[in-house]
KEBA-77481 format. One line per 4 residues: number of its first residue (from 1); for each residue z, x negated, y of N, C-alpha, C, O, CB. Coordinates in Angstrom, 1 decimal. Last residue first. Glycine has a CB too. Layout:
NUM) Z:X:Y:Z:X:Y:Z:X:Y:Z:X:Y:Z:X:Y ~ ...
REM end
This chain:
96) -112.0:31.8:-28.8:-111.9:30.8:-30.0:-113.2:30.7:-30.8:-113.3:30.0:-31.8:-110.8:31.3:-30.9 ~ -112.4:33.7:-27.0:-112.7:32.3:-26.6:-112.7:31.4:-27.7:-113.2:30.2:-27.6:-111.8:31.9:-25.5 ~ -111.4:36.0:-28.1:-112.8:35.9:-27.9:-113.2:34.5:-27.6:-114.4:34.1:-28.0:-113.2:36.8:-26.7 ~ -108.6:35.4:-28.1:-109.3:35.5:-29.4:-110.8:35.4:-29.2:-111.5:34.7:-30.0:-109.0:36.9:-30.1
92) -108.2:35.6:-25.3:-107.9:34.4:-26.0:-108.6:34.3:-27.4:-109.2:33.3:-27.8:-106.4:34.2:-26.3 ~ -108.8:38.3:-24.8:-109.6:37.2:-24.3:-109.4:35.9:-25.0:-110.4:35.2:-25.2:-109.3:37.1:-22.8 ~ -106.6:39.4:-26.2:-108.0:39.7:-26.6:-108.9:38.7:-26.1:-109.8:38.2:-26.8:-108.4:41.1:-26.1 ~ -104.5:38.5:-24.8:-104.6:38.1:-26.2:-106.0:38.4:-26.7:-106.5:37.6:-27.4:-103.6:39.0:-27.0
88) -105.0:39.7:-22.3:-105.0:38.2:-22.4:-105.1:37.8:-23.9:-105.9:36.9:-24.2:-103.7:37.6:-21.9 ~ -104.7:42.4:-23.0:-105.9:41.9:-22.5:-106.0:40.4:-22.6:-107.1:39.9:-23.1:-106.1:42.3:-21.1 ~ -102.0:42.4:-23.7:-103.0:42.7:-24.7:-104.4:42.2:-24.3:-105.1:41.7:-25.1:-103.0:44.2:-25.0 ~ -100.9:41.9:-21.2:-100.7:40.9:-22.3:-101.7:41.2:-23.4:-102.2:40.2:-24.0:-99.2:41.0:-22.9
84) -101.6:44.2:-19.9:-102.1:42.9:-19.4:-102.0:41.9:-20.5:-102.9:41.1:-20.8:-101.4:42.5:-18.2 ~ -100.1:46.1:-21.2:-101.6:46.2:-21.3:-102.2:44.8:-20.9:-103.2:44.4:-21.5:-102.1:47.3:-20.4 ~ -97.6:45.3:-20.5:-98.0:45.3:-21.9:-99.5:45.3:-22.1:-100.0:44.6:-22.9:-97.3:46.4:-22.6 ~ -97.8:45.7:-17.7:-97.6:44.4:-18.2:-98.0:44.3:-19.6:-98.6:43.3:-20.1:-96.1:43.9:-18.0
80) -98.0:48.5:-17.6:-99.1:47.7:-17.1:-99.0:46.3:-17.6:-100.0:45.7:-18.0:-99.1:47.7:-15.6 ~ -95.5:49.2:-18.7:-96.8:49.6:-19.4:-97.9:48.7:-18.9:-98.7:48.3:-19.8:-97.1:51.1:-19.1 ~ -93.8:48.1:-16.8:-93.8:47.6:-18.1:-95.0:48.0:-18.9:-95.6:47.1:-19.6:-92.5:48.2:-18.9 ~ -94.6:49.8:-14.7:-94.9:48.4:-14.6:-94.8:47.7:-15.9:-95.7:46.9:-16.3:-93.9:47.7:-13.6
76) -93.6:52.2:-15.6:-95.0:52.1:-15.4:-95.4:50.6:-15.3:-96.5:50.3:-15.7:-95.5:52.9:-14.1 ~ -90.9:51.6:-15.5:-91.5:51.8:-16.8:-93.0:51.8:-16.7:-93.7:51.4:-17.6:-91.1:53.2:-17.3 ~ -90.5:51.2:-12.7:-90.2:50.1:-13.6:-90.9:50.3:-14.9:-91.5:49.4:-15.5:-88.7:50.0:-13.8 ~ -91.1:53.8:-11.7:-91.9:52.6:-11.3:-91.7:51.5:-12.3:-92.7:50.8:-12.7:-91.6:52.2:-9.9
72) -88.9:55.2:-12.8:-90.3:55.5:-13.2:-91.2:54.3:-12.9:-92.0:54.0:-13.8:-90.8:56.8:-12.4 ~ -86.8:54.0:-11.5:-86.9:53.9:-13.0:-88.3:54.2:-13.4:-88.8:53.5:-14.3:-85.9:54.8:-13.7 ~ -87.4:54.9:-8.9:-87.3:53.5:-9.2:-87.4:53.2:-10.7:-88.1:52.3:-11.1:-85.9:53.0:-8.7 ~ -87.3:57.8:-9.2:-88.5:57.1:-8.8:-88.5:55.6:-9.2:-89.5:55.0:-9.7:-88.8:57.2:-7.4
68) -86.5:60.3:-10.6:-85.9:58.9:-10.7:-87.0:57.9:-10.5:-87.5:57.3:-11.4:-85.2:58.7:-12.1 ~ -87.4:62.9:-10.6:-87.2:62.2:-9.3:-86.4:60.9:-9.4:-85.8:60.5:-8.5:-86.5:63.1:-8.4 ~ -88.3:63.9:-12.9:-86.9:64.2:-12.5:-86.4:63.4:-11.3:-85.3:63.3:-11.0:-86.0:63.9:-13.7 ~ -90.9:63.0:-13.0:-90.7:64.4:-12.9:-89.2:64.7:-12.4:-89.0:65.7:-11.7:-91.0:65.1:-14.2
64) -90.4:60.2:-13.4:-91.0:60.7:-12.2:-90.8:62.2:-12.0:-90.5:62.6:-10.8:-92.5:60.4:-12.2 ~ -89.4:60.4:-16.1:-88.5:59.9:-15.0:-89.1:60.3:-13.6:-88.3:60.6:-12.7:-88.3:58.4:-15.1 ~ -91.7:61.2:-17.4:-90.6:62.0:-17.4:-89.6:61.7:-16.2:-89.1:62.5:-15.5:-89.8:61.9:-18.7 ~ -93.4:58.9:-16.8:-93.8:60.3:-16.4:-92.6:61.2:-16.3:-92.4:62.0:-15.4:-94.8:60.8:-17.3
60) -92.0:56.9:-18.1:-92.2:56.8:-16.7:-92.6:58.2:-16.1:-92.1:58.6:-15.0:-93.3:55.8:-16.3 ~ -92.1:57.7:-20.8:-90.8:57.6:-20.1:-91.0:57.6:-18.6:-90.2:58.2:-17.9:-90.1:56.4:-20.6 ~ -95.0:57.6:-21.1:-94.2:58.8:-21.3:-92.9:58.8:-20.6:-92.6:59.7:-19.8:-94.0:59.1:-22.8 ~ -95.4:54.9:-20.7:-96.0:55.8:-19.8:-95.3:57.2:-19.9:-95.1:57.9:-18.9:-97.5:56.0:-20.2
56) -93.8:53.8:-22.7:-93.5:53.4:-21.4:-94.1:54.5:-20.4:-93.5:54.9:-19.4:-94.0:52.0:-21.0 ~ -95.3:54.8:-24.9:-93.9:55.2:-24.7:-93.4:54.9:-23.3:-92.7:55.7:-22.7:-93.0:54.4:-25.7 ~ -97.7:53.6:-24.6:-97.7:55.0:-24.5:-96.2:55.5:-24.3:-96.0:56.4:-23.5:-98.2:55.7:-25.8 ~ -97.1:50.9:-25.1:-97.6:51.3:-23.8:-97.4:52.8:-23.6:-96.9:53.3:-22.6:-99.0:50.9:-23.5
52) -94.9:49.3:-26.8:-95.6:50.5:-26.9:-95.9:51.1:-25.5:-95.1:51.7:-24.9:-94.8:51.5:-27.8 ~ -93.4:47.0:-27.1:-94.6:46.9:-26.3:-95.5:48.2:-26.4:-96.7:48.1:-26.2:-95.4:45.7:-26.8 ~ -91.2:47.5:-28.7:-91.0:47.2:-27.3:-92.2:47.1:-26.5:-92.1:47.1:-25.2:-90.2:45.9:-27.2 ~ -90.9:49.7:-31.1:-91.9:48.8:-30.6:-91.8:48.6:-29.1:-92.2:49.5:-28.4:-93.4:49.3:-31.0
48) -88.5:51.0:-31.6:-89.4:50.6:-32.8:-90.4:49.5:-32.3:-90.6:48.6:-33.1:-90.1:51.8:-33.3 ~ -87.6:51.4:-29.1:-86.7:50.7:-30.0:-87.5:50.2:-31.2:-87.3:49.1:-31.8:-85.5:51.5:-30.5 ~ -89.6:53.0:-28.1:-89.4:51.7:-27.6:-88.5:50.8:-28.4:-88.6:49.6:-28.4:-89.0:51.7:-26.2 ~ -89.1:55.4:-29.5:-90.4:54.7:-29.7:-90.3:53.2:-29.2:-90.8:52.3:-29.9:-91.5:55.4:-28.9
44) -86.6:56.0:-28.4:-86.7:55.7:-29.8:-88.0:54.9:-30.1:-88.0:54.0:-30.9:-86.6:57.0:-30.7 ~ -87.4:56.6:-25.7:-86.5:55.5:-26.0:-86.6:55.0:-27.5:-86.6:53.8:-27.8:-85.0:55.9:-25.6 ~ -88.9:58.9:-26.2:-89.6:57.7:-25.7:-88.7:56.4:-25.9:-89.2:55.4:-26.2:-89.8:57.9:-24.1 ~ -86.9:60.6:-27.1:-88.0:60.2:-28.0:-88.7:59.0:-27.5:-89.1:58.1:-28.3:-88.9:61.3:-28.2
40) -85.3:60.7:-24.8:-84.7:60.2:-26.1:-85.8:59.7:-27.0:-85.8:58.6:-27.5:-83.9:61.3:-26.8 ~ -87.0:62.0:-23.0:-86.5:60.6:-22.7:-86.0:60.0:-24.0:-86.2:58.8:-24.2:-85.4:60.7:-21.7 ~ -87.3:64.4:-24.3:-88.5:63.6:-24.1:-88.1:62.1:-23.8:-88.7:61.2:-24.3:-89.3:64.1:-22.9 ~ -84.7:65.4:-24.2:-85.3:65.1:-25.5:-86.5:64.2:-25.4:-86.7:63.2:-26.1:-85.7:66.3:-26.3
36) -84.5:65.8:-21.5:-83.6:64.9:-22.2:-84.1:64.5:-23.5:-84.1:63.3:-23.9:-82.2:65.5:-22.4 ~ -86.6:67.7:-21.0:-86.6:66.4:-20.4:-85.7:65.4:-21.1:-86.1:64.3:-21.4:-86.1:66.5:-19.0 ~ -88.4:69.9:-22.1:-87.1:69.4:-22.6:-87.0:67.9:-22.2:-87.2:67.0:-23.1:-87.0:69.6:-24.2 ~ -90.8:71.1:-21.5:-89.8:71.0:-20.4:-88.4:70.6:-21.0:-87.4:71.0:-20.4:-89.7:72.3:-19.6
32) -92.8:71.0:-23.2:-92.0:72.2:-23.3:-90.8:72.1:-22.4:-89.8:72.9:-22.6:-91.5:72.3:-24.8 ~ -93.9:68.5:-22.6:-94.7:69.7:-22.2:-93.9:71.0:-22.4:-94.2:72.0:-21.8:-96.0:69.8:-23.0 ~ -91.8:66.9:-23.7:-92.1:66.9:-22.3:-92.9:68.1:-21.8:-92.6:68.7:-20.8:-93.0:65.6:-22.0 ~ -91.8:67.4:-26.4:-90.6:67.8:-25.6:-91.0:67.8:-24.1:-90.5:68.7:-23.4:-89.5:66.8:-25.9
28) -94.4:66.3:-26.9:-94.1:67.8:-27.2:-92.9:68.2:-26.4:-92.9:69.3:-25.8:-93.9:68.0:-28.7 ~ -93.9:63.7:-26.2:-94.9:64.5:-25.4:-94.7:66.0:-25.7:-94.9:66.8:-24.8:-96.3:64.1:-25.7 ~ -92.1:63.1:-28.2:-91.7:63.0:-26.8:-92.6:63.8:-25.9:-92.2:64.5:-25.0:-91.7:61.5:-26.4 ~ -93.6:63.3:-30.5:-92.4:64.2:-30.3:-92.0:64.2:-28.9:-91.6:65.3:-28.3:-91.2:63.8:-31.2
24) -95.3:61.1:-29.9:-95.8:62.5:-30.1:-94.7:63.5:-29.9:-94.9:64.5:-29.2:-96.4:62.6:-31.5 ~ -93.5:59.0:-30.0:-94.2:59.3:-28.7:-94.7:60.8:-28.8:-94.7:61.5:-27.8:-95.4:58.3:-28.5 ~ -92.6:59.1:-32.6:-91.7:59.3:-31.6:-92.3:59.7:-30.2:-91.9:60.5:-29.5:-90.8:58.1:-31.4 ~ -95.0:58.5:-34.0:-94.3:59.8:-34.2:-93.3:60.1:-33.1:-93.2:61.3:-32.7:-93.6:59.8:-35.5
20) -95.6:55.9:-32.8:-96.4:57.0:-32.6:-95.8:58.4:-32.9:-95.9:59.3:-32.1:-97.7:56.9:-33.4 ~ -94.0:53.7:-33.6:-93.7:54.4:-32.4:-94.4:55.7:-32.2:-94.0:56.6:-31.5:-94.0:53.5:-31.2 ~ -92.7:53.7:-37.0:-93.8:53.4:-36.1:-93.5:54.2:-34.8:-92.9:55.2:-34.8:-95.2:53.7:-36.6 ~ -90.9:54.7:-38.8:-90.9:53.3:-38.5:-92.0:52.8:-37.6:-92.1:51.6:-37.4:-91.0:52.6:-39.8
16) -90.9:57.2:-39.7:-90.3:57.0:-38.4:-90.2:55.6:-38.0:-89.6:55.2:-37.0:-88.8:57.6:-38.5 ~ -93.6:58.8:-41.4:-92.8:57.6:-41.2:-92.2:57.6:-39.8:-92.8:58.0:-38.8:-93.6:56.3:-41.4 ~ -94.2:61.5:-42.2:-94.9:60.3:-42.8:-94.0:59.1:-42.7:-93.7:58.4:-43.7:-96.3:60.1:-42.2 ~ -92.9:63.2:-40.6:-92.7:63.3:-42.1:-93.3:62.1:-42.8:-92.9:61.8:-43.9:-93.3:64.6:-42.6
12) -93.8:62.6:-38.1:-92.4:62.3:-38.4:-92.2:62.3:-39.9:-91.4:61.5:-40.4:-91.5:63.2:-37.7 ~ -96.4:63.7:-38.3:-96.2:62.2:-38.2:-94.8:61.8:-38.5:-94.6:60.8:-39.2:-96.5:61.8:-36.7 ~ -95.7:66.4:-38.5:-96.5:65.8:-39.6:-96.3:64.2:-39.5:-96.0:63.6:-40.5:-98.0:66.1:-39.6 ~ -94.6:66.9:-36.0:-93.8:67.1:-37.3:-94.4:66.4:-38.5:-93.7:65.8:-39.3:-93.6:68.6:-37.6
8) -96.8:66.4:-34.4:-95.6:65.6:-34.2:-94.7:65.7:-35.5:-94.2:64.7:-36.0:-94.8:66.1:-33.0 ~ -98.6:68.3:-35.2:-99.0:66.9:-35.4:-97.7:66.1:-35.3:-97.5:65.2:-36.2:-99.9:66.5:-34.3 ~ -97.2:70.6:-34.4:-97.5:70.4:-35.9:-97.8:69.0:-36.1:-97.4:68.4:-37.1:-98.7:71.3:-36.3 ~ -97.1:70.2:-31.6:-95.9:70.4:-32.4:-96.1:70.1:-33.9:-95.3:69.4:-34.5:-95.3:71.8:-32.2
4) -99.8:70.3:-31.1:-99.0:69.1:-30.8:-97.7:69.1:-31.6:-97.3:68.1:-32.1:-98.7:68.9:-29.3 ~ -100.4:72.9:-31.7:-101.1:71.8:-32.5:-100.3:70.5:-32.3:-100.1:69.7:-33.2:-102.5:71.6:-32.0 ~ -99.0:74.3:-29.8:-98.6:74.5:-31.3:-99.2:73.3:-32.1:-98.6:72.8:-33.0:-99.1:75.8:-31.8 ~ -100.3:73.9:-27.5:-99.0:73.2:-27.7:-98.6:73.3:-29.2:-97.9:72.4:-29.7:-98.0:73.9:-26.8
REM end
């Protein structure tokens, strides 16, 4: 866990303009049982990038842990939809 904390802090020191530092901080909060912070960091990641699959998965996982099942399902669906869009875009590029 210490490695994840160090990585998260290092990423945040580089830039807050990408979703990865927020997701990393969110996973650190998640594994240390800081549910509110994990949700906050996942939300911040999604504000930076609305198609950040990792942030949707993180938020869905936290929501599932706190028994907000409908919200968890919604976020897992958003993650699946974002992945599907990426797959379509990849296939479109391959066909050109």
